[in-house]
C-alpha positions as CSV (number, residue, x, y, z in Angstrom):
1,M,18.9,4.9,-5.6
2,R,15.1,6.7,-6.0
3,S,13.1,7.0,-3.1
4,G,9.1,6.9,-4.5
5,P,6.3,9.3,-2.9
6,R,5.3,8.9,1.0
7,H,1.4,8.8,1.2
8,A,-0.3,9.6,4.7
9,G,-4.0,9.3,5.9
10,R,-4.9,12.1,7.9
11,G,-7.1,12.2,10.5
12,G,-8.6,14.0,13.9
13,P,-5.3,15.2,15.6
14,G,-2.7,13.9,12.8
15,P,-1.9,10.9,10.6
16,V,-3.3,7.5,11.6
17,G,-2.0,5.9,8.1
18,Y,1.1,6.0,6.2
19,A,2.6,3.9,3.3
20,V,5.4,4.2,1.4
21,L,6.9,3.8,-1.8
22,E,10.4,2.9,-3.1
23,Y,12.7,1.9,-6.4
24,T,14.9,-0.2,-4.8
25,F,13.5,-4.0,-5.1
26,F,15.2,-4.6,-9.3
27,E,14.7,-0.9,-10.0
28,Q,10.9,-1.5,-9.3
29,G,8.7,0.7,-7.6
30,F,8.3,-2.0,-3.8
31,L,6.0,-0.9,-1.2
32,T,8.0,-0.9,1.5
33,L,5.7,0.3,4.3
34,L,2.1,-0.1,4.9
35,T,0.7,1.0,8.6
36,V,-2.6,1.6,10.6
37,A,-2.5,3.1,13.9
38,P,-4.4,0.7,16.1
39,C,-7.7,3.1,16.3
40,A,-8.1,3.3,11.9
41,R,-7.5,-0.2,11.7
42,R,-10.6,-1.9,9.3
43,Q,-12.2,1.1,8.5
44,G,-10.6,1.0,4.6
45,V,-7.7,3.6,5.4
46,A,-4.9,0.8,4.7
47,T,-6.9,-0.2,1.7
48,R,-6.8,4.0,0.1
49,L,-3.3,3.7,0.7
50,V,-2.8,0.8,-1.1
51,T,-5.1,2.4,-4.1
52,A,-2.7,6.0,-4.0
53,V,0.5,3.6,-4.5
54,E,-0.5,2.0,-7.4
55,A,-1.7,4.6,-8.8
56,E,1.9,6.9,-7.8
57,C,4.0,3.6,-9.1
58,A,6.0,5.0,-12.1
59,T,7.7,1.6,-13.0
60,P,5.9,-0.5,-15.0
61,K,6.0,-3.5,-11.8
62,L,4.9,-2.9,-8.0
63,F,5.3,-5.5,-5.1
64,T,5.5,-5.7,-1.8
65,S,6.1,-8.4,1.2
66,A,4.6,-9.7,4.6
67,N,5.4,-12.1,6.9
68,V,3.3,-15.4,6.8
69,S,2.4,-14.6,10.5
70,N,1.5,-11.0,9.2
71,Q,-2.2,-12.9,8.0
72,P,-3.8,-9.1,7.9
73,M,-1.5,-7.7,5.0
74,Q,-1.8,-11.2,2.9
75,R,-5.8,-10.8,3.7
76,L,-5.4,-6.5,2.5
77,L,-3.3,-7.8,-0.8
78,L,-5.3,-11.1,-1.6
79,A,-8.8,-8.7,-1.1
80,A,-7.7,-5.7,-3.4
81,G,-6.3,-8.3,-6.2
82,W,-2.8,-8.4,-5.3
83,Q,-0.8,-12.2,-7.2
84,P,1.2,-14.1,-5.0
85,A,4.9,-13.4,-7.1
86,G,7.5,-15.7,-4.7
87,L,8.6,-17.0,-1.0
88,V,11.8,-16.3,0.9
89,H,12.8,-18.0,3.8
90,G,15.7,-16.6,5.9
91,L,15.3,-13.0,6.5
92,D,12.9,-14.0,9.5
93,E,13.6,-17.1,11.7
94,G,10.5,-19.1,11.0
95,D,8.6,-16.3,9.1
96,P,9.1,-16.7,5.5
97,E,8.3,-13.5,3.2
98,L,5.7,-13.3,1.1
99,F,5.5,-11.5,-2.2
100,Y,3.0,-10.5,-3.9
101,L,2.8,-8.0,-7.3
102,C,0.5,-5.9,-8.1
103,P,-1.8,-6.7,-11.5
104,P,-0.9,-4.1,-14.3
105,E,-4.6,-4.0,-14.8
106,K,-4.8,-2.0,-11.4
107,R,-2.5,0.6,-11.8
108,S,-4.6,3.1,-13.9
109,R,-4.4,6.3,-12.6
110,S,-7.4,7.4,-14.2
111,S,-9.1,4.3,-13.5
112,T,-8.3,4.4,-9.9
113,L,-9.1,8.7,-9.5
114,R,-12.7,7.8,-10.6
115,T,-12.7,4.8,-8.0
116,F,-11.2,6.9,-5.2
117,P,-12.6,10.7,-6.0
118,D,-11.2,12.0,-2.2
119,T,-7.5,11.0,-3.0
120,V,-4.7,13.6,-3.2
121,I,-2.1,11.2,-4.7
122,G,1.1,13.5,-3.3
123,K,2.5,13.9,-0.5
124,E,-1.0,12.7,1.7
125,S,-3.8,11.2,0.7
126,R,-7.0,13.0,1.9
127,I,-9.7,10.9,2.5
128,R,-13.6,11.1,3.8
129,T,-14.7,8.7,6.4
130,P,-17.0,8.6,9.0
131,L,-14.7,9.8,11.4
132,G,-13.4,13.0,9.2
133,T,-11.0,13.5,6.5
134,L,-7.5,11.5,6.8
């Protein structure tokens, strides 16, 4: 089992967001965890973390999933251009899991780094915001 990098968005006294990229889903990239502190939401932290994961993924395909009840994650993925890839019932009782695929054209490292030059790919993603460097 290979595990990819973790990306942390930092701000003020510590991390405000976290993303984990793994290669355990049919040996393809899978964004297994994305979380942003409530005080840092709606400020672009999750978008920047998703962009960092897109750029870092080393496999031809990159997937993630969200429960039907997780409307904020679904809006984030759709706004970022991810495409619905399937629906699985039975993982969480009464709350099916929606799977998403990142389109190949979003996976270019060079275009990502040009779009977000303050994002450093690696152990951490540092982003300048009005609240400071994340």
